[in-house]
PATILUM-228733 format. One record per residue (C-alpha): residue in one letter; x negated, y, z; chain. Coordinates in steps of 0.2 Angstrom, whole numbers, plus 5000, padded with zeros to 4 digits. Layout:
[r 'a'; [X; Y; Z]; 'A']
...
END
This chain:
[r 'm'; [5017; 5386; 6167]; 'A']
[r 'a'; [5030; 5383; 6156]; 'A']
[r 'v'; [5039; 5400; 6148]; 'A']
[r 'v'; [5056; 5403; 6155]; 'A']
[r 'n'; [5067; 5411; 6141]; 'A']
[r 'l'; [5074; 5428; 6149]; 'A']
[r 'p'; [5094; 5423; 6150]; 'A']
[r 'd'; [5088; 5408; 6161]; 'A']
[r 'r'; [5077; 5417; 6173]; 'A']
[r 'l'; [5092; 5431; 6177]; 'A']
[r 'l'; [5102; 5414; 6178]; 'A']
[r 'd'; [5089; 5408; 6191]; 'A']
[r 'f'; [5087; 5424; 6200]; 'A']
[r 'a'; [5105; 5428; 6203]; 'A']
[r 'a'; [5106; 5408; 6211]; 'A']
[r 'r'; [5089; 5412; 6222]; 'A']
[r 'v'; [5097; 5427; 6229]; 'A']
[r 'g'; [5114; 5421; 6231]; 'A']
[r 'm'; [5105; 5407; 6240]; 'A']
[r 'm'; [5095; 5419; 6249]; 'A']
[r 't'; [5111; 5427; 6257]; 'A']
[r 'd'; [5116; 5413; 6265]; 'A']
[r 'a'; [5101; 5414; 6276]; 'A']
[r 'l'; [5106; 5432; 6281]; 'A']
[r 'p'; [5113; 5434; 6301]; 'A']
[r 'a'; [5132; 5433; 6297]; 'A']
[r 'r'; [5137; 5442; 6312]; 'A']
[r 'k'; [5127; 5458; 6309]; 'A']
[r 'r'; [5139; 5470; 6300]; 'A']
[r 'l'; [5124; 5476; 6289]; 'A']
[r 'a'; [5117; 5459; 6281]; 'A']
[r 'r'; [5138; 5454; 6277]; 'A']
[r 'h'; [5138; 5472; 6267]; 'A']
[r 'i'; [5120; 5469; 6260]; 'A']
[r 'a'; [5127; 5450; 6256]; 'A']
[r 'g'; [5142; 5457; 6245]; 'A']
[r 'q'; [5133; 5470; 6237]; 'A']
[r 'l'; [5118; 5459; 6231]; 'A']
[r 'i'; [5131; 5445; 6225]; 'A']
[r 'r'; [5140; 5458; 6215]; 'A']
[r 'c'; [5123; 5467; 6207]; 'A']
[r 's'; [5113; 5452; 6205]; 'A']
[r 's'; [5122; 5442; 6195]; 'A']
[r 's'; [5129; 5456; 6182]; 'A']
[r 'p'; [5112; 5458; 6173]; 'A']
[r 'g'; [5111; 5441; 6165]; 'A']
[r 'a'; [5130; 5443; 6160]; 'A']
[r 't'; [5126; 5460; 6152]; 'A']
[r 'y'; [5111; 5452; 6145]; 'A']
[r 'e'; [5122; 5440; 6136]; 'A']
[r 'e'; [5135; 5452; 6130]; 'A']
[r 'a'; [5121; 5465; 6124]; 'A']
[r 'h'; [5117; 5449; 6113]; 'A']
[r 'g'; [5134; 5452; 6104]; 'A']
[r 'a'; [5134; 5472; 6106]; 'A']
[r 'e'; [5142; 5480; 6091]; 'A']
[r 's'; [5129; 5489; 6087]; 'A']
[r 'k'; [5111; 5495; 6092]; 'A']
[r 'a'; [5116; 5508; 6102]; 'A']
[r 'd'; [5128; 5497; 6111]; 'A']
[r 'f'; [5116; 5486; 6115]; 'A']
[r 'v'; [5104; 5500; 6122]; 'A']
[r 'h'; [5118; 5503; 6132]; 'A']
[r 'k'; [5122; 5485; 6137]; 'A']
[r 'l'; [5104; 5485; 6142]; 'A']
[r 's'; [5103; 5502; 6153]; 'A']
[r 'l'; [5119; 5494; 6162]; 'A']
[r 'g'; [5109; 5478; 6166]; 'A']
[r 'l'; [5094; 5488; 6172]; 'A']
[r 'k'; [5103; 5500; 6183]; 'A']
[r 'e'; [5110; 5484; 6191]; 'A']
[r 'l'; [5093; 5476; 6193]; 'A']
[r 'r'; [5088; 5492; 6202]; 'A']
[r 'e'; [5099; 5491; 6214]; 'A']
[r 't'; [5096; 5474; 6218]; 'A']
[r 'h'; [5079; 5478; 6220]; 'A']
[r 'y'; [5085; 5491; 6233]; 'A']
[r 'w'; [5096; 5480; 6242]; 'A']
[r 'l'; [5081; 5467; 6243]; 'A']
[r 'r'; [5070; 5479; 6251]; 'A']
[r 'l'; [5081; 5485; 6264]; 'A']
[r 'i'; [5084; 5466; 6270]; 'A']
[r 'v'; [5065; 5468; 6273]; 'A']
[r 'r'; [5068; 5487; 6279]; 'A']
[r 's'; [5080; 5483; 6292]; 'A']
[r 'q'; [5073; 5466; 6298]; 'A']
[r 'l'; [5085; 5455; 6293]; 'A']
[r 'l'; [5072; 5442; 6284]; 'A']
[r 's'; [5053; 5443; 6285]; 'A']
[r 'a'; [5043; 5451; 6270]; 'A']
[r 'k'; [5034; 5436; 6269]; 'A']
[r 'r'; [5052; 5427; 6264]; 'A']
[r 'm'; [5057; 5441; 6253]; 'A']
[r 'e'; [5042; 5443; 6243]; 'A']
[r 'k'; [5044; 5432; 6229]; 'A']
[r 'l'; [5062; 5439; 6226]; 'A']
[r 'i'; [5057; 5456; 6227]; 'A']
[r 'd'; [5041; 5453; 6214]; 'A']
[r 'e'; [5055; 5445; 6202]; 'A']
[r 'a'; [5066; 5460; 6204]; 'A']
[r 'd'; [5052; 5469; 6202]; 'A']
[r 'q'; [5047; 5459; 6185]; 'A']
[r 'l'; [5064; 5460; 6177]; 'A']
[r 'c'; [5067; 5477; 6179]; 'A']
[r 'r'; [5051; 5482; 6170]; 'A']
[r 'i'; [5056; 5470; 6157]; 'A']
[r 'f'; [5072; 5476; 6155]; 'A']
[r 'a'; [5064; 5494; 6155]; 'A']
[r 'k'; [5052; 5490; 6140]; 'A']
[r 's'; [5067; 5482; 6128]; 'A']
[r 'i'; [5076; 5499; 6132]; 'A']
[r 'v'; [5061; 5509; 6126]; 'A']
[r 't'; [5058; 5496; 6111]; 'A']
[r 'a'; [5077; 5497; 6106]; 'A']
[r 'k'; [5077; 5515; 6108]; 'A']
[r 'k'; [5063; 5517; 6095]; 'A']
[r 'r'; [5074; 5508; 6082]; 'A']
[r 'l'; [5088; 5517; 6084]; 'A']
[r 's'; [5088; 5530; 6069]; 'A']
[r 'p'; [5089; 5550; 6076]; 'A']
[r 'a'; [5106; 5555; 6075]; 'A']
[r 'k'; [5111; 5538; 6083]; 'A']
[r 't'; [5099; 5540; 6097]; 'A']
[r 'e'; [5106; 5559; 6101]; 'A']
[r 't'; [5123; 5552; 6100]; 'A']
[r 'f'; [5119; 5539; 6111]; 'A']
[r 'a'; [5109; 5551; 6124]; 'A']
[r 't'; [5125; 5563; 6124]; 'A']
[r 's'; [5138; 5547; 6127]; 'A']
[r 's'; [5127; 5539; 6140]; 'A']
[r 'a'; [5124; 5554; 6148]; 'A']
[r 'a'; [5142; 5551; 6158]; 'A']
[r 'y'; [5139; 5536; 6167]; 'A']
END
């Protein structure tokens, strides 16, 4: 299997989620709501990841990755809700849910690694400033 870099993987994920939302039953209010939420939160991590590479500091980098992780977790929630509410089958959603889980793990590990590289003073400042989010 070919190695896919993370920016491409995030872009592919957002595209796949977008295409999946078109398969949701348009006449169901819950499906319409979920589709709108999914389009927003599934496309955000890729853009946030790109922004992180232009971060002004290591703390800013960690902050941007943390925002991406929040959006990935939200995406993971909505994908599971689709299955739980029987809008699409678990079999059909399995790969997207697994990819969301894997991306969450990658972001979480990256955040842990990046935080270890921050000096103790900067880590404390970041923890204090991010508490407002």
